[in-house]
C-alpha positions as CSV (number, residue, x, y, z in Angstrom):
1,X,80.1,120.8,98.7
2,X,80.3,124.2,100.2
3,X,81.1,122.9,103.7
4,X,84.3,121.3,102.3
5,X,87.5,123.0,103.6
6,X,89.2,122.1,100.3
7,X,87.3,121.3,97.1
8,X,89.0,120.6,93.8
9,X,87.0,120.2,90.5
10,X,88.8,118.9,87.4
11,X,92.0,120.5,88.7
12,X,95.0,120.4,86.3
13,X,98.5,121.8,86.4
14,X,100.9,121.6,83.6
15,X,104.5,122.8,83.9
16,X,106.1,123.9,80.7
17,X,109.7,122.8,80.5
18,X,112.4,122.8,77.7
19,X,111.6,119.1,77.2
20,X,107.9,119.8,76.7
21,X,104.9,119.9,79.0
22,X,104.9,118.0,82.3
23,X,101.4,117.2,83.5
24,X,101.8,117.4,87.3
25,X,98.1,117.2,88.0
26,X,95.2,116.1,85.7
27,X,91.5,116.1,86.3
28,X,91.6,115.9,90.1
29,X,88.2,115.9,91.8
30,X,88.4,115.9,95.5
31,X,86.7,117.2,98.6
32,X,88.3,117.5,102.1
33,X,85.7,117.9,104.8
34,X,86.1,119.9,108.0
35,X,88.0,117.9,110.7
36,X,89.1,115.2,108.3
37,X,92.7,113.8,108.3
38,X,93.4,113.1,104.6
39,X,96.7,111.5,103.5
40,X,98.0,111.7,99.9
41,X,100.1,108.8,98.9
42,X,101.8,107.8,95.7
43,X,105.2,107.4,94.0
44,X,107.4,110.4,93.2
45,X,106.0,112.5,90.4
46,X,102.4,111.8,91.2
47,X,101.6,115.4,92.1
48,X,100.9,115.0,95.8
49,X,103.2,117.8,96.9
50,X,102.0,119.8,93.9
51,X,98.4,119.5,95.1
52,X,99.4,120.7,98.6
53,X,101.3,123.6,97.0
54,X,98.2,124.5,94.9
55,X,96.0,124.6,98.1
56,X,98.7,126.9,99.7
57,X,98.8,129.2,96.6
58,X,102.5,128.3,96.0
59,X,101.5,127.0,92.6
60,X,98.8,128.2,90.3
61,X,96.6,125.6,88.6
62,X,96.4,125.7,84.8
63,X,92.9,124.2,84.6
64,X,89.8,123.4,86.7
65,X,88.9,125.0,90.0
66,X,90.0,124.8,93.6
67,X,88.5,126.4,96.6
68,X,89.9,126.7,100.2
69,X,87.3,127.6,102.8
70,X,85.0,128.5,99.9
71,X,87.4,131.0,98.3
72,X,90.3,130.9,95.9
73,X,93.7,129.8,97.3
74,X,95.1,133.4,97.1
75,X,92.3,134.8,99.2
76,X,92.6,131.9,101.6
77,X,96.4,132.5,101.9
78,X,95.9,136.2,102.7
79,X,93.3,135.3,105.3
80,X,95.9,132.9,106.8
81,X,93.6,129.9,106.4
82,X,96.4,127.3,106.9
83,X,99.7,126.4,108.5
84,X,102.3,124.6,106.4
85,X,104.8,122.0,107.7
86,X,107.6,121.2,105.2
87,X,109.7,118.1,104.9
88,X,112.6,119.7,106.7
89,X,111.9,121.5,110.0
90,X,113.3,124.7,108.3
91,X,113.8,126.5,111.7
92,X,116.1,129.5,111.8
93,X,119.3,128.4,113.7
94,X,119.9,131.9,115.2
95,X,116.4,132.0,116.7
96,X,115.4,130.2,119.9
97,X,112.5,127.7,119.7
98,X,110.0,130.3,121.1
99,X,111.2,132.9,118.6
100,X,110.9,130.4,115.7
101,X,107.4,129.4,116.8
102,X,106.5,133.1,117.2
103,X,107.8,134.1,113.7
104,X,104.4,134.0,111.9
105,X,102.9,135.9,114.9
106,X,105.5,138.6,114.6
107,X,104.8,138.9,110.9
108,X,101.1,139.2,111.6
109,X,101.7,141.9,114.2
110,X,100.4,140.2,117.3
111,X,101.1,142.0,120.6
112,X,104.0,140.7,122.7
113,X,101.6,139.5,125.4
114,X,99.3,137.6,122.9
115,X,102.5,136.1,121.3
116,X,103.8,134.9,124.6
117,X,100.4,133.2,125.4
118,X,100.1,131.6,121.9
119,X,103.7,130.3,121.9
120,X,103.3,128.8,125.4
121,X,100.0,127.1,124.4
122,X,101.4,125.6,121.1
123,X,104.6,124.4,122.7
124,X,102.6,122.7,125.3
125,X,100.4,121.1,122.6
126,X,103.5,119.5,120.9
127,X,105.1,118.6,124.3
128,X,108.0,121.1,124.0
129,X,107.2,123.2,127.1
130,X,110.5,123.9,128.8
131,X,112.5,124.1,125.6
132,X,111.5,127.8,124.8
133,X,115.1,129.1,125.2
134,X,116.9,126.3,123.4
135,X,118.2,126.7,119.8
136,X,117.2,124.3,117.0
137,X,120.7,122.6,117.0
138,X,120.2,121.7,120.7
139,X,117.1,119.6,119.8
140,X,116.8,116.2,118.1
141,X,115.4,115.9,114.6
142,X,112.0,114.7,116.0
143,X,111.9,117.7,118.4
144,X,112.8,120.1,115.6
145,X,109.8,118.8,113.6
146,X,107.5,119.2,116.6
147,X,108.7,122.8,116.8
148,X,108.0,123.3,113.2
149,X,104.4,121.9,113.7
150,X,104.0,124.3,116.7
151,X,105.0,127.2,114.4
152,X,102.3,126.1,111.9
153,X,99.7,125.9,114.7
154,X,100.7,129.2,116.4
155,X,98.2,131.4,114.7
156,X,95.5,128.8,115.0
157,X,94.5,128.2,111.4
158,X,91.9,125.5,110.9
159,X,93.8,123.8,108.1
160,X,97.2,122.1,108.5
161,X,99.1,121.2,105.3
162,X,102.0,118.7,106.0
163,X,104.4,117.6,103.3
164,X,106.1,114.4,104.4
165,X,107.1,116.0,107.8
166,X,108.4,112.7,109.2
167,X,110.0,111.3,106.1
168,X,113.6,111.9,107.2
169,X,113.2,110.5,110.7
170,X,114.0,107.0,111.9
171,X,111.1,104.6,112.3
172,X,110.9,104.7,116.2
173,X,110.8,108.5,116.3
174,X,108.4,108.5,113.4
175,X,106.0,106.1,115.2
176,X,106.1,108.3,118.3
177,X,105.4,111.4,116.3
178,X,102.5,109.7,114.5
179,X,101.0,108.9,117.8
180,X,101.5,112.4,119.0
181,X,100.1,113.9,115.8
182,X,96.8,111.9,116.2
183,X,96.5,113.2,119.8
184,X,97.1,116.7,118.6
185,X,94.5,116.4,115.8
186,X,92.0,115.1,118.4
187,X,92.7,118.0,120.7
188,X,92.6,120.7,118.1
189,X,90.0,119.5,115.6
190,X,92.1,120.8,112.7
191,X,91.6,119.6,109.2
192,X,94.9,118.0,108.1
193,X,96.2,117.3,104.6
194,X,99.2,115.0,104.9
195,X,101.6,113.9,102.1
196,X,103.5,110.6,102.7
197,X,105.3,107.8,100.9
198,X,104.6,105.4,103.7
199,X,101.6,103.0,103.5
200,X,101.5,102.3,107.3
201,X,101.8,106.0,108.1
202,X,98.9,106.8,105.7
203,X,96.7,104.1,107.1
204,X,97.5,104.7,110.7
205,X,96.8,108.5,110.6
206,X,94.0,109.1,108.2
207,X,90.2,109.2,108.0
208,X,90.6,109.2,104.2
209,X,93.5,108.1,102.0
210,X,93.9,109.5,98.5
211,X,96.0,107.2,96.3
212,X,97.6,109.0,93.4
213,X,99.3,107.8,90.2
214,X,102.1,109.6,88.3
215,X,102.4,111.4,85.0
216,X,99.9,112.8,84.7
217,X,99.3,113.1,88.5
218,X,95.7,111.9,89.2
219,X,93.6,110.4,91.9
220,X,93.4,106.6,91.3
221,X,91.5,105.7,94.6
222,X,90.0,107.4,97.6
223,X,89.7,105.1,100.6
224,X,87.6,106.0,103.6
225,X,89.2,104.5,106.7
226,X,87.0,102.2,108.9
227,X,89.4,102.3,111.8
228,X,88.2,103.8,115.1
229,X,89.3,107.3,116.1
230,X,91.2,105.9,119.1
231,X,94.3,104.2,117.5
232,X,97.1,102.7,119.6
233,X,100.2,101.8,117.6
234,X,99.4,98.1,117.8
235,X,96.2,98.6,115.7
236,X,98.7,98.2,112.8
237,X,98.7,94.5,113.4
238,X,94.9,94.3,113.2
239,X,93.1,92.6,110.4
240,X,91.1,95.8,109.6
241,X,94.4,97.8,109.3
242,X,96.0,95.2,107.0
243,X,92.9,95.1,104.8
244,X,93.1,98.9,104.2
245,X,96.9,98.8,103.7
246,X,96.3,96.1,101.1
247,X,93.8,98.2,99.2
248,X,96.3,101.2,99.3
249,X,99.0,98.9,97.9
250,X,96.7,97.6,95.2
251,X,95.8,101.2,94.2
252,X,99.5,102.1,94.0
253,X,100.3,99.1,92.0
254,X,97.4,99.7,89.6
255,X,98.4,103.3,89.0
256,X,102.1,102.7,88.6
257,X,103.9,102.0,85.4
258,X,107.3,100.3,85.8
259,X,108.6,101.1,82.3
260,X,110.4,104.4,83.3
């Protein structure tokens, strides 16, 4: 398992609240291999964002073990092992796009010259070349999210953690960004962990789909995709695609209790 970028063994996380303990994650065993695109899907409260936050060292597990690049999450974070893309683009409105993308590089003390090169390269990767001097409010929601992805890619971490990055966008923009994200993944060979609520999005993007069930958050199914790497949008009408989507839906249904 040592070659896994992320490996979790019997991972648990319990939040202690005034109403008693909340089991956000329970007994999660999972490996994410290098270069995989892994989606986490499940209803609210199933721990998918919590799992991402544990990888990123934003939450500490209360049981079990997790390794990122073979080390604990804190060591991985200090080694800048990953970029993180949040639900909202969270760009600073007073900074231009290039200065938003360059923010992690500034913090890490890159030279002005190296920063310029990296910013140009990553903006090109997300098709935002020419928008360097614009401010976030001058860009559409989809373009803002692409800038946010560029910022996560700027320092060239191998692992990209994405928490429902397209959840707030309309379907046409979302489809377009899904296509672009697959191209980006192909070009950069990153390992991607992607949280989503959308079955079609999970099936379209992933090499592996992790279906989670709520309270306690646990993995109820892991589905290896049989789709080819090359995926035009209309692959979503194919029999193979619908078969995988059906299995995801069944997994969600099996793990869900409707009595809440």
